[in-house]
C-alpha positions, 0 to 999 in steps of 0.5 A, spaced: 245 912 254 243 917 260 243 924 262 245 929 257 251 931 259 252 940 260 243 940 259 242 943 265 248 948 265 244 950 259 238 951 261 240 955 266 244 960 262 239 961 257 234 962 263 238 967 265 239 971 260 232 972 259 230 973 265 227 979 267 228 979 275 223 985 276 218 979 274 220 974 279 216 975 284 209 977 281 210 970 278 212 967 285 206 970 288 201 968 282 202 962 282 202 961 290 209 957 289 214 955 295 220 954 289 223 961 286 222 964 280 228 967 276 222 972 270 222 968 265 216 968 260 213 963 256 213 966 250 222 967 251 221 959 255 218 957 247 224 959 244 229 957 250 226 949 248 227 949 242 234 952 242 236 946 247 232 941 243 237 943 236 243 942 240 241 937 244 238 931 241 236 925 245 237 919 240 233 914 245 227 915 250 231 913 256 236 919 254 230 924 254 227 921 260 233 922 265 235 928 262 228 931 263 227 927 270 235 930 272 232 937 271 226 936 274 228 933 281 235 938 281 231 944 278 231 950 284 227 955 279 219 954 277 221 955 270 227 949 270 221 945 271 217 948 266 222 947 261 223 940 263 216 939 262 216 942 255 222 939 253 218 933 253 212 934 249 217 938 243 216 936 236 223 934 236 221 928 241 215 925 237 218 918 237 219 918 244 211 919 245 210 912 248 207 909 254 215 909 257 214 916 257 208 915 263 212 914 269 216 920 268 209 924 267 207 921 274 213 924 277 211 931 274 203 930 276 205 927 283 211 932 285 209 938 281 203 938 285 200 944 282 196 945 276 200 949 272 204 942 273 199 937 273 194 941 268 200 941 262 201 934 263 195 931 263 192 935 257 197 935 253 201 929 255 198 923 257 191 925 254 194 923 247 197 918 249 191 915 252 188 916 244 194 912 242 195 907 247 188 906 250 190 899 252 195 902 257 193 908 259 185 908 260 187 902 266 192 906 269 187 913 268 181 908 272 186 906 278 188 914 278 181 917 279 180 913 285 187 914 288 189 918 295 193 923 291 188 928 289 193 931 282 193 923 279 185 924 281 185 930 278 189 927 272 184 922 270 179 927 269 182 932 265 186 927 261 181 928 255 180 935 254 183 935 247 179 929 246 173 931 242 170 926 239 174 921 241 173 921 248 172 915 252 165 917 254 166 911 259 173 913 263 170 920 263 164 919 266 167 914 272 172 918 272 168 923 274 163 920 278 168 916 283 170 924 286 162 928 284 163 927 293 169 930 294 170 938 296 177 939 293 177 945 290 181 942 284 177 936 282 171 940 282 174 944 278 177 940 273 169 936 273 167 942 270 172 943 266 172 936 262 163 936 262 165 944 259 170 942 254 165 935 252 160 940 251 163 942 245 163 935 242 156 933 245 152 937 249 146 932 249 151 928 254 153 933 258 147 935 260 144 929 261 150 926 266 148 934 269 141 932 270 143 925 273 148 927 278 149 931 284 154 935 282 157 940 286 154 948 284 162 950 281 162 944 277 155 944 275 157 952 273 162 950 269 160 944 266 153 949 263 157 955 262 157 954 254 150 949 254 147 955 257 149 961 252 
C-alpha cells in the first residue's frame, strides 16, 4: 500500500496533452495564483480525472490518500492540485468516503489557502462526511470555527452549503457567530453565502438570524438576496 507508481507522470502527460498554453496567464491572473497554470480548463480536467480513475484503481483508502497527497505536495502547476482534489471525489472512490480522508482534506484547506481549493473541499468533501459521520465531523468543525486559520473557519461556515433540510442549524449558527466580528472578506462572504443557501430551505430562520445579529453589510446583503426577491 502507498503511492501508486506512475500516477503523477500520467497526470502531467494528460494535462500537457490538453493544455491551451495561451490560456494559462489569464487563468493565473484570475485566480491570483503564485503557482502557474498549464492552461487546462475544467471540462478537460473532468475527462482527465475519469481516465485516471479508470487506469489507476486504488485498492485501499491509504493508496488514494498517499497518491493524491504526493500529487498535491509535489505539484508544479495548479491543475495538478485540481486533479488531486477531483480524484478524491470521483464516483470510483465511493468506498473511501469516510473520516479517514479528513487529514488529507485538512491539508487541502490549510495549504491550498484559497477559495478555489477550500470551497470545493468544504462543501463537496467535508460537508457530505458531516452528514454521514456527524459524530466525528461536527466536533471537528466546531473547533475549526474558532481556529486561528481563516480557511479552517471558512470551511466550518460553508461545509453545509448542500445540506438543505439536513442542515445542522445549531452547528451553522455557532460557526457563524464565532466569526461575526471578524473583518476578513472571505469570512464575511462565507457567512452571507451560507445564509443565502440555507434561505432556500428555511427563509424564516435566516431572516430571524439576520435580524438578531449584527452582520456586516456584505454578509447581510448576501444572506437576504433570495429572500428579498
